[in-house]
All heavy atoms as an XYZ file, in Angstrom:
640
protein
N      21.440     48.293    -34.918
C      20.080     47.799    -34.978
C      19.732     47.240    -36.350
O      18.919     46.340    -36.438
C      19.094     48.915    -34.634
C      18.928     49.217    -33.154
S      18.246     47.865    -32.213
C      16.537     47.972    -32.647
N      20.291     47.783    -37.401
C      19.902     47.385    -38.760
C      19.976     45.879    -38.988
O      19.043     45.312    -39.561
C      20.742     48.136    -39.785
N      21.021     45.170    -38.514
C      21.074     43.725    -38.763
C      19.939     42.950    -38.074
O      19.615     41.842    -38.458
C      22.417     43.296    -38.185
C      23.231     44.526    -38.102
C      22.261     45.648    -37.904
N      19.336     43.544    -37.070
C      18.306     42.851    -36.308
C      16.884     43.190    -36.755
O      15.931     42.617    -36.235
C      18.458     43.166    -34.818
C      19.793     42.735    -34.269
C      20.789     43.671    -34.016
C      20.049     41.395    -34.023
C      22.029     43.274    -33.518
C      21.283     40.994    -33.532
C      22.264     41.935    -33.275
O      23.469     41.539    -32.789
N      16.732     44.090    -37.696
C      15.394     44.508    -38.111
C      14.552     43.340    -38.619
O      13.359     43.254    -38.339
C      15.480     45.614    -39.167
C      15.971     46.943    -38.633
C      15.108     47.469    -37.490
O      13.897     47.349    -37.493
N      15.764     48.044    -36.498
N      15.151     42.433    -39.367
C      14.403     41.285    -39.884
C      13.913     40.399    -38.738
O      12.762     39.957    -38.721
C      15.272     40.466    -40.838
C      14.526     39.319    -41.472
C      15.398     38.542    -42.458
O      16.341     39.128    -43.030
O      15.124     37.355    -42.627
N      14.780     40.170    -37.760
C      14.404     39.352    -36.605
C      13.311     40.051    -35.805
O      12.323     39.428    -35.402
C      15.633     39.063    -35.716
C      15.231     38.367    -34.434
C      16.656     38.248    -36.477
N      13.478     41.338    -35.576
C      12.481     42.108    -34.824
C      11.129     42.058    -35.533
O      10.092     41.841    -34.916
C      12.955     43.559    -34.614
C      14.154     43.580    -33.663
C      11.826     44.427    -34.076
C      14.870     44.913    -33.585
N      11.132     42.224    -36.837
C       9.900     42.165    -37.617
C       9.237     40.802    -37.520
O       8.013     40.703    -37.383
N      10.041     39.741    -37.572
C       9.504     38.388    -37.471
C       8.867     38.154    -36.095
O       7.765     37.616    -35.994
C      10.603     37.353    -37.714
C      10.129     35.945    -37.566
N       9.432     35.292    -38.557
C      10.230     35.077    -36.524
C       9.121     34.080    -38.145
N       9.604     33.925    -36.915
N       9.558     38.566    -35.049
C       9.041     38.375    -33.692
C       7.742     39.154    -33.499
O       6.774     38.632    -32.949
C      10.101     38.781    -32.644
C       9.504     38.828    -31.250
C      11.278     37.830    -32.701
N       7.706     40.384    -33.970
C       6.485     41.184    -33.837
C       5.322     40.561    -34.595
O       4.183     40.609    -34.145
C       6.730     42.603    -34.325
C       7.528     43.427    -33.354
C       7.678     44.851    -33.826
N       8.411     45.627    -32.853
C       9.104     46.713    -33.129
N       9.151     47.174    -34.364
N       9.735     47.355    -32.184
N       5.586     39.980    -35.746
C       4.524     39.402    -36.570
C       4.045     38.059    -36.033
O       2.944     37.620    -36.363
C       5.016     39.241    -38.007
N       4.852     37.399    -35.225
C       4.505     36.067    -34.752
C       4.466     35.972    -33.226
O       4.699     34.908    -32.663
C       5.503     35.040    -35.305
C       5.510     34.978    -36.790
N       6.362     35.739    -37.555
C       4.743     34.279    -37.649
C       6.120     35.495    -38.829
N       5.145     34.611    -38.919
N       4.148     37.044    -32.578
C       4.144     37.059    -31.120
C       3.026     36.186    -30.557
O       1.890     36.228    -31.018
C       3.974     38.490    -30.609
O       3.893     38.485    -29.200
N       3.371     35.393    -29.566
C       2.368     34.575    -28.878
C       1.623     35.368    -27.824
O       0.591     34.933    -27.334
C       3.046     33.373    -28.209
C       3.693     32.373    -29.150
C       4.483     31.352    -28.359
C       2.634     31.685    -29.989
N       2.160     36.511    -27.473
C       1.550     37.310    -26.413
C       1.210     38.705    -26.927
O       1.490     39.702    -26.297
C       2.448     37.383    -25.155
C       2.540     36.030    -24.490
C       3.827     37.901    -25.486
N       0.576     38.747    -28.072
C       0.208     40.014    -28.683
C      -0.962     40.632    -27.927
O      -1.866     39.933    -27.483
C      -0.177     39.791    -30.149
C      -0.298     41.085    -30.924
O       0.304     42.086    -30.502
O      -1.002     41.093    -31.942
N      -0.930     41.926    -27.792
C      -2.031     42.638    -27.141
C      -1.756     44.119    -27.128
O      -0.605     44.547    -27.139
N      -2.828     44.932    -27.076
C      -2.672     46.382    -27.130
C      -2.176     47.011    -25.830
O      -1.713     48.138    -25.816
C      -4.074     46.880    -27.469
C      -4.981     45.831    -26.912
C      -4.227     44.523    -27.075
N      -2.286     46.279    -24.709
C      -1.881     46.819    -23.407
C      -1.026     45.797    -22.668
O      -1.068     44.601    -22.987
C      -3.114     47.132    -22.534
O      -3.781     45.892    -22.232
C      -4.078     48.090    -23.222
N      -0.286     46.236    -21.664
C       0.479     45.272    -20.866
C      -0.424     44.208    -20.236
O      -0.060     43.034    -20.199
C       1.153     46.140    -19.803
C       1.296     47.476    -20.455
C       0.048     47.624    -21.305
N      -1.603     44.607    -19.762
C      -2.521     43.636    -19.155
C      -2.982     42.605    -20.178
O      -3.080     41.406    -19.865
C      -3.720     44.356    -18.541
N      -3.264     43.038    -21.384
C      -3.688     42.104    -22.439
C      -2.557     41.150    -22.798
O      -2.794     39.952    -23.028
C      -4.149     42.878    -23.670
N      -1.327     41.649    -22.839
C      -0.186     40.774    -23.138
C       0.053     39.769    -22.015
O       0.346     38.608    -22.257
C       1.057     41.609    -23.426
C       0.956     42.365    -24.756
C       2.244     43.046    -25.147
N       2.610     44.148    -24.282
C       2.151     45.399    -24.415
N       1.294     45.698    -25.385
N       2.547     46.342    -23.596
N      -0.120     40.207    -20.768
C       0.033     39.292    -19.640
C      -1.065     38.224    -19.671
O      -0.796     37.046    -19.430
C      -0.009     40.047    -18.313
C       0.194     39.209    -17.057
C       1.529     38.478    -17.089
C       0.091     40.076    -15.816
N      -2.278     38.621    -20.007
C      -3.376     37.654    -20.110
C      -3.095     36.647    -21.233
O      -3.358     35.448    -21.079
C      -4.696     38.371    -20.348
N      -2.558     37.117    -22.350
C      -2.222     36.221    -23.457
C      -1.119     35.250    -23.043
O      -1.166     34.059    -23.380
C      -1.802     37.020    -24.685
N      -0.130     35.730    -22.305
C       0.943     34.862    -21.829
C       0.399     33.826    -20.856
O       0.743     32.644    -20.943
C       2.046     35.682    -21.170
C       3.213     34.893    -20.581
C       3.936     34.098    -21.662
C       4.173     35.813    -19.848
N      -0.456     34.251    -19.938
C      -1.054     33.310    -18.985
C      -1.852     32.242    -19.718
O      -1.778     31.061    -19.377
C      -1.946     34.060    -17.998
N      -2.598     32.649    -20.735
C      -3.369     31.696    -21.519
C      -2.441     30.717    -22.237
O      -2.669     29.510    -22.230
C      -4.252     32.437    -22.519
C      -5.161     31.497    -23.285
O      -5.926     30.755    -22.645
O      -5.091     31.508    -24.533
N      -1.385     31.231    -22.817
C      -0.425     30.386    -23.541
C       0.226     29.365    -22.609
O       0.422     28.214    -22.959
C       0.647     31.253    -24.205
C       1.722     30.452    -24.889
C       1.474     29.811    -26.094
C       2.985     30.337    -24.328
C       2.462     29.061    -26.722
C       3.976     29.595    -24.949
C       3.709     28.955    -26.147
O       4.684     28.210    -26.760
N       0.538     29.801    -21.380
C       1.182     28.922    -20.412
C       0.168     28.093    -19.618
O       0.547     27.326    -18.734
C       2.047     29.737    -19.443
C       3.231     30.468    -20.071
C       3.908     31.362    -19.043
C       4.219     29.484    -20.671
N      -1.112     28.273    -19.924
C      -2.206     27.573    -19.252
C      -2.188     27.837    -17.747
O      -2.343     26.924    -16.928
C      -2.148     26.065    -19.539
C      -3.466     25.367    -19.225
O      -4.519     26.032    -19.288
O      -3.434     24.166    -18.908
N      -1.983     29.109    -17.381
C      -2.016     29.519    -15.978
C      -3.399     30.055    -15.648
O      -4.023     30.722    -16.461
C      -0.984     30.617    -15.716
C       0.479     30.247    -15.903
C       1.360     31.475    -15.746
C       0.894     29.176    -14.913
N      -3.856     29.764    -14.456
C      -5.136     30.285    -14.003
C      -5.018     31.803    -13.795
O      -4.175     32.262    -13.022
C      -5.530     29.599    -12.693
C      -6.836     30.120    -12.144
O      -7.875     29.872    -12.776
O      -6.791     30.785    -11.086
N      -5.849     32.565    -14.498
C      -5.751     34.025    -14.463
C      -6.002     34.574    -13.058
O      -5.302     35.470    -12.599
C      -6.717     34.636    -15.477
C      -6.645     36.120    -15.522
C      -7.608     37.000    -15.119
C      -5.555     36.930    -15.972
N      -7.184     38.290    -15.286
C      -5.915     38.266    -15.819
C      -4.296     36.634    -16.490
C      -5.088     39.324    -16.164
C      -3.458     37.686    -16.835
C      -3.855     39.002    -16.676
N      -6.983     34.048    -12.352
C      -7.284     34.538    -11.000
C      -6.095     34.283    -10.073
O      -5.724     35.147     -9.273
C      -8.547     33.876    -10.459
N      -5.494     33.097    -10.162
C      -4.336     32.788     -9.327
C      -3.172     33.721     -9.659
O      -2.516     34.251     -8.767
C      -3.898     31.337     -9.537
C      -2.620     31.026     -8.818
C      -2.481     30.648     -7.521
C      -1.288     31.119     -9.356
N      -1.153     30.486     -7.206
C      -0.393     30.774     -8.329
C      -0.775     31.448    -10.600
C       0.975     30.752     -8.509
C       0.605     31.432    -10.777
C       1.457     31.081     -9.736
N      -2.909     33.911    -10.949
C      -1.776     34.737    -11.362
C      -1.920     36.174    -10.891
O      -0.992     36.737    -10.321
C      -1.618     34.699    -12.888
C      -0.476     35.533    -13.455
C       0.869     35.028    -12.950
C      -0.513     35.529    -14.972
N      -3.085     36.769    -11.098
C      -3.265     38.169    -10.693
C      -3.244     38.312     -9.177
O      -2.700     39.279     -8.652
C      -4.554     38.767    -11.284
O      -5.673     37.952    -10.919
C      -4.458     38.876    -12.797
N      -3.789     37.321     -8.461
C      -3.745     37.359     -7.005
C      -2.308     37.270     -6.511
O      -1.898     37.997     -5.594
C      -4.568     36.206     -6.435
O      -4.417     36.117     -5.046
N      -1.544     36.400     -7.131
C      -0.130     36.228     -6.758
C       0.665     37.513     -7.012
O       1.466     37.935     -6.175
C       0.461     35.070     -7.562
C       1.877     34.764     -7.262
C       1.973     33.793     -6.112
N       3.349     33.314     -6.055
C       4.056     33.331     -4.951
N       3.531     33.724     -3.830
N       5.295     32.906     -4.972
N       0.434     38.133     -8.159
C       1.133     39.377     -8.493
C       0.746     40.496     -7.533
O       1.598     41.260     -7.077
C       0.823     39.795     -9.928
S       1.556     38.711    -11.171
N      -0.540     40.603     -7.221
C      -0.990     41.641     -6.279
C      -0.369     41.438     -4.903
O       0.049     42.397     -4.255
C      -2.510     41.621     -6.162
C      -3.209     42.237     -7.306
C      -4.710     42.350     -7.024
N      -5.407     42.619     -8.248
C      -6.187     41.758     -8.886
N      -6.418     40.562     -8.381
N      -6.770     42.087    -10.014
N      -0.333     40.198     -4.461
C       0.246     39.913     -3.152
C       1.716     40.248     -3.076
O       2.184     40.820     -2.092
N       2.459     39.908     -4.129
C       3.895     40.226     -4.135
C       4.118     41.726     -4.136
O       5.059     42.211     -3.512
C       4.596     39.579     -5.335
C       4.543     38.082     -5.314
C       5.758     37.285     -5.085
N       7.059     37.750     -5.309
C       8.005     37.023     -5.870
N       7.728     35.833     -6.349
N       9.216     37.465     -5.955
N       3.270     42.466     -4.827
C       3.417     43.919     -4.854
C       3.014     44.531     -3.513
O       3.721     45.372     -2.971
C       2.564     44.521     -5.977
C       2.637     46.035     -6.132
C       4.054     46.460     -6.514
C       1.665     46.498     -7.177
N       1.882     44.098     -2.981
C       1.352     44.663     -1.736
C       2.260     44.379     -0.537
O       2.530     45.258      0.268
C      -0.041     44.085     -1.473
C      -0.749     44.652     -0.268
C      -1.380     46.002     -0.507
O      -1.591     46.394     -1.661
O      -1.680     46.677      0.492
N       2.727     43.142     -0.414
C       3.473     42.733      0.779
C       4.978     42.598      0.570
O       5.714     42.426      1.537
C       2.923     41.394      1.291
C       1.459     41.483      1.637
C       0.507     40.871      0.840
C       1.028     42.206      2.739
C      -0.838     40.965      1.139
C      -0.313     42.308      3.041
C      -1.245     41.684      2.244
O      -2.572     41.780      2.543
N       5.424     42.657     -0.676
C       6.843     42.492     -0.957
C       7.244     41.031     -0.861
O       6.431     40.159     -0.549
N       8.494     40.759     -1.152
C       8.998     39.391     -1.070
C      10.492     39.453     -0.839
O      11.234     40.006     -1.644
C       8.685     38.610     -2.350
C       8.990     37.142     -2.220
C       8.084     36.290     -1.623
C      10.197     36.626     -2.666
C       8.356     34.940     -1.484
C      10.480     35.281     -2.532
C       9.558     34.444     -1.938
O       9.843     33.119     -1.797
N      10.918     38.868      0.266
C      12.335     38.853      0.607
C      12.732     37.412      0.895
O      12.060     36.716      1.644
C      12.618     39.750      1.832
C      12.273     41.203      1.498
C      14.069     39.618      2.272
C      12.334     42.145      2.670
N      13.804     36.979      0.242
C      14.297     35.633      0.457
C      14.274     34.811     -0.811
O      13.949     35.300     -1.885
N      14.612     33.516     -0.678
C      14.665     32.645     -1.862
C      13.280     32.126     -2.254
O      12.420     31.937     -1.405
C      15.566     31.500     -1.409
C      15.361     31.443      0.072
C      15.110     32.857      0.519
N      13.101     31.900     -3.542
C      11.881     31.248     -4.011
C      12.164     29.756     -4.190
O      13.236     29.273     -3.826
C      11.345     31.899     -5.292
C      12.254     31.700     -6.492
O      13.291     31.021     -6.385
O      11.924     32.229     -7.566
N      11.198     29.030     -4.731
C      11.360     27.582     -4.861
C      12.457     27.185     -5.845
O      12.914     26.044     -5.842
C      10.032     26.941     -5.281
O       9.635     27.433     -6.550
N      12.898     28.131     -6.690
C      13.991     27.848     -7.631
C      15.348     28.297     -7.098
O      16.354     28.183     -7.788
C      13.712     28.530     -8.976
C      12.446     28.084     -9.697
C      12.236     28.907    -10.966
C      12.519     26.604    -10.029
N      15.364     28.843     -5.876
C      16.613     29.274     -5.276
C      17.017     30.694     -5.620
O      18.087     31.137     -5.214
N      16.170     31.413     -6.377
C      16.489     32.810     -6.684
C      16.236     33.658     -5.450
O      15.290     33.415     -4.712
C      15.618     33.313     -7.847
C      15.847     32.526     -9.125
C      14.863     32.915    -10.193
N      13.507     32.548     -9.759
C      12.440     32.589    -10.542
N      12.531     33.000    -11.786
N      11.260     32.243    -10.085
N      17.111     34.629     -5.217
C      17.006     35.484     -4.040
C      16.343     36.801     -4.438
O      16.743     37.455     -5.401
C      18.400     35.774     -3.430
C      19.142     34.460     -3.147
C      18.274     36.630     -2.189
C      18.485     33.578     -2.115
N      15.324     37.198     -3.666
C      14.603     38.439     -3.923
C      14.712     39.367     -2.733
O      14.772     38.930     -1.585
C      13.118     38.161     -4.190
C      12.878     37.446     -5.489
C      12.903     36.066     -5.551
C      12.641     38.161     -6.650
C      12.690     35.402     -6.738
C      12.432     37.510     -7.844
C      12.453     36.122     -7.888
N      14.738     40.642     -3.007
C      14.698     41.687     -1.985
C      13.761     42.773     -2.486
O      14.159     43.902     -2.725
C      16.099     42.234     -1.715
C      16.124     43.170     -0.518
O      15.133     43.199      0.245
O      17.120     43.886     -0.347
N      12.500     42.392     -2.669
C      11.492     43.308     -3.210
C      10.705     43.906     -2.049
O       9.962     43.197     -1.361
C      10.541     42.553     -4.140
C       9.429     43.410     -4.671
C       8.454     42.591     -5.509
O       8.735     41.464     -5.901
N       7.315     43.168     -5.768
N      10.852     45.204     -1.819
C      10.115     45.813     -0.717
C       8.624     45.885     -1.046
O       8.231     45.857     -2.209
C      10.717     47.221     -0.623
C      11.211     47.510     -1.993
C      11.643     46.184     -2.554
N       7.784     45.977     -0.017
C       6.353     46.107     -0.281
C       6.012     47.492     -0.820
O       6.663     48.478     -0.488
C       5.720     45.895      1.089
C       6.792     46.211      2.068
C       8.089     45.907      1.395
N       5.011     47.530     -1.670
C       4.445     48.776     -2.181
C       2.952     48.725     -1.896
O       2.152     48.398     -2.774
C       4.715     48.937     -3.677
C       6.172     49.123     -3.990
C       6.949     48.062     -4.422
C       6.775     50.364     -3.826
C       8.293     48.218     -4.688
C       8.122     50.535     -4.094
C       8.869     49.457     -4.533
O      10.201     49.620     -4.790
N       2.563     48.996     -0.643
C       1.161     48.846     -0.261
C       0.247     49.794     -1.040
O       0.527     50.979     -1.147
C       1.143     49.185      1.221
C       2.549     49.368      1.647
C       3.399     49.463      0.430
N      -0.817     49.226     -1.568
C      -1.818     50.005     -2.289
C      -3.187     49.797     -1.675
O      -3.823     50.725     -1.212
C      -1.868     49.602     -3.765
C      -0.647     49.974     -4.520
N       0.501     49.226     -4.494
C      -0.390     51.022     -5.319
C       1.420     49.811     -5.242
N       0.909     50.892     -5.764
N      -3.631     48.560     -1.659
C      -4.974     48.251     -1.178
C      -5.114     48.519      0.311
O      -6.059     49.153      0.751
C      -5.337     46.801     -1.495
C      -6.714     46.366     -1.004
C      -7.798     47.197     -1.666
C      -6.929     44.896     -1.245
N      -4.157     48.047      1.104
C      -4.240     48.206      2.555
C      -4.414     49.655      2.985
O      -5.401     49.999      3.643
N      -3.494     50.545      2.636
C      -3.643     51.940      3.049
C      -4.918     52.592      2.494
O      -5.585     53.356      3.187
C      -2.402     52.629      2.476
C      -1.408     51.537      2.343
C      -2.211     50.308      1.995
N      -5.275     52.266      1.276
C      -6.480     52.855      0.686
C      -7.723     52.378      1.422
O      -8.632     53.169      1.718
C      -6.576     52.510     -0.793
N      -7.778     51.100      1.739
C      -8.945     50.554      2.444
C      -9.090     51.191      3.822
O     -10.201     51.524      4.240
C      -8.820     49.041      2.557
N      -7.987     51.378      4.526
C      -8.052     51.995      5.848
C      -8.493     53.455      5.765
O      -9.168     53.954      6.655
C      -6.707     51.891      6.552
C      -6.313     50.479      6.853
N      -7.088     49.627      7.614
C      -5.248     49.748      6.485
C      -6.517     48.442      7.706
N      -5.391     48.485      7.014
N      -8.130     54.124      4.682
C      -8.491     55.532      4.513
C      -9.992     55.697      4.276
O     -10.623     56.595      4.822
C      -7.700     56.153      3.340
O      -6.310     56.042      3.637
C      -8.067     57.610      3.140
N     -10.570     54.838      3.446
C     -11.990     54.991      3.101
C     -12.915     54.183      3.998
O     -14.136     54.350      3.932
C     -12.250     54.615      1.624
C     -11.461     55.515      0.699
C     -11.967     53.157      1.356
N     -12.374     53.341      4.861
C     -13.202     52.488      5.710
C     -14.247     53.250      6.510
O     -15.408     52.842      6.560
C     -12.302     51.674      6.642
C     -13.060     50.709      7.527
C     -12.115     49.906      8.417
O     -10.975     50.345      8.663
O     -12.542     48.837      8.853
N     -13.911     54.393      7.138
C     -14.923     55.110      7.925
C     -16.163     55.515      7.108
O     -17.264     55.575      7.640
C     -14.173     56.348      8.429
C     -12.740     55.949      8.446
C     -12.592     55.016      7.272
N     -15.992     55.763      5.833
C     -17.137     56.169      5.001
C     -18.117     55.029      4.808
O     -19.285     55.253      4.491
C     -16.639     56.670      3.651
N     -17.682     53.793      5.006
C     -18.545     52.635      4.787
C     -19.072     52.030      6.081
O     -19.806     51.059      6.062
C     -17.793     51.570      3.985
C     -17.515     52.006      2.582
C     -16.267     52.523      2.225
C     -18.490     51.930      1.592
C     -16.006     52.940      0.958
C     -18.247     52.346      0.309
C     -17.002     52.856     -0.021
N     -18.671     52.592      7.206
C     -19.135     52.049      8.498
C     -20.324     52.789      9.025
O     -20.665     53.838      8.821
C     -18.004     52.080      9.521
C     -16.828     51.169      9.175
C     -15.746     51.318     10.251
C     -17.265     49.722      9.101
């Protein structure tokens, strides 16, 4: 690690996506890349909730199973709101 300390220090001091939390760093990256924040977070939530299997537009193959959060939670609390 010692030979890389200077590089690590430089990267930390000049980060384009600096932030105190992962969400803040993701927001900084989205801003840097000029991505719409609402679209990005919606896309990420959808991929997590429903999973993604198959190739994307770049030809990369994914086998990400769904990790439902909103759906099961909404069905659980729905009776309290009806």
